[in-house]
N, C-alpha and C positions, 0 to 999 in steps of 0.2 A: 184214308189210306186203303186202297183197293187190293193191295198185294203186300206180301212180306218178301223181301229179297236180301241179297248179300252182295258185297263187292270187296275189292281190295282197298287198301288205304288211299289210293289215288282215284277211286271211283270207277275203275275198270273192272273187267271180268265179272260183270253183273250176272247174277243167277236169281231167278224167281223161285222162292221156296213154296209160297202158297198164294194163289189168286182167289179172291173172294167173289162169288157170284153176286149179281145185283140184288137178289132177294135175301142175302145173308149179310148182316152188318159186319163191316170190317173191324179189325182190331183197333181198340182205342189206345191201349198201353201194352207193351210186351216186355218180357225179360227172358234171358237165356240162361239155362243151366245144363251143362253137358250137351247131350244131343237133343234136348227138348226146348221148345219155345212155349212159354206160358203167357197168357194175355187176358185182357178184359174186353168185353163187348157190350155195348148198350142195348142191342136188340134183345139179347137173352138175359141182360142184366146179370151176367155170369162171368166165370173164369173158365178158360179153355187151355188145352195143351195139345201139342203135336210134335212128332218126331221130325226134326229138320233135315235129317240125312237119309234115313232108311226108306226109300221109296218102295221096296219090296217087302218090308216087314209088316207086322200086324197093324201099325198105325198109318203107314204109307202116306205121311204128310197130310193126313186128314184132320179135320177140325173136331176135336173131342171135347164136349162140354163136361167139366168137372162139377160145377155148381151153377144153379140158376136162382133167380129171385133175390139177388142182393140189391141193396138200395144204391143204385147208380154207381157201380164200381168204377173207379178211375185209375189211379196209379197202381202198379203191381210191382212188387219186388220179391224175388225169391231169396229167402234167407237159408243158407246152408254153410256149414263150417268151412268147406273148401273154397267157398266163394267170398266169404266175408273176412274183414279184418278181425283178428281174434280179440282185440281190446275193445271193440264196440259191443255194448250190451244188447242182448236179445230178450225181450220180454216173453217170448214164447218158449224159451229154454226150460223153464220150470212151470209151464202152464198146467192147468187142470184139464185140458182138452183130452178126450179119449182118442184111441187109434183111428176111429172112423169120423174124426172131425178135423177141420182146418183150424189152425190158430191164426187169427187175423190181427195184425198189429194196427192200432189206431193211428190217426194222422199225427198225433203228437209223439209217437213212438215210445211212450212210457207205459202204455196200456195195451191190452189185447182183449179179444173176445173169441169165443169158440163158435163155429158154425158147422152144422151137419153137412156131410157130403150128400149129393143127390142120390136118391135110391137107398139110403141107409134105413134099414128096418129098425135097428136098435141104436138110437142116438141120444142118450140122456145128456142134456147140457149141464154144466156145472150149476151149483145151487143158485147162483145169481147170473142174470144176463147182463149185468152192468159191467163195463170194462174194468179190468183189474189194473191197479196202479203198481208198476214195478218198483217204485220208490218205497212202497209200504213194507217196512221191515228190512230195507236194504242196508241202512246204516246202523251201526251199533255204538254203544257208549255215549248216547246223546247226540250223535252226529245228525246233520240235516242233509237230506238227499236233494240234489239239484240235477237237472238234465242239461247237458251241453251237447246239442245235436241229438244223437241217439244214445249217448253214453251217460249213465247215472254216475254221479260223483258225490262223495260224502264230504261235508265241510264241518 
């Protein structure tokens, strides 16, 4: 994909939001939250964001790298209360990540890991760099935690 665009539901009124130059890797995966696009790119092995509307604002639809050096980032999903169904569990909700770290959910959505933001001077990671299991301690009174999709359930 060499550009990110938008259209109406019938495929008309096409508008190009961002064109990628040939020397810059295009987006591999994108997600939208409010007026921002977030995405992954293989060239930088990172996560980027850009303002999709404000062409005169501080981001002016430019490509801003948030993190680099990830191990082949692929799919990206923005988790935010207003965007998500409330009954779906979020392993990052009670994470041990600090304010200058990303909480990244693992592919099985029951675990997360903390990653430092690029340029962070002070970024102590939690005591373990192993993914943290959200089922650990989730159930009480001898219940067993099982994941159904993204939702932990006690049986």
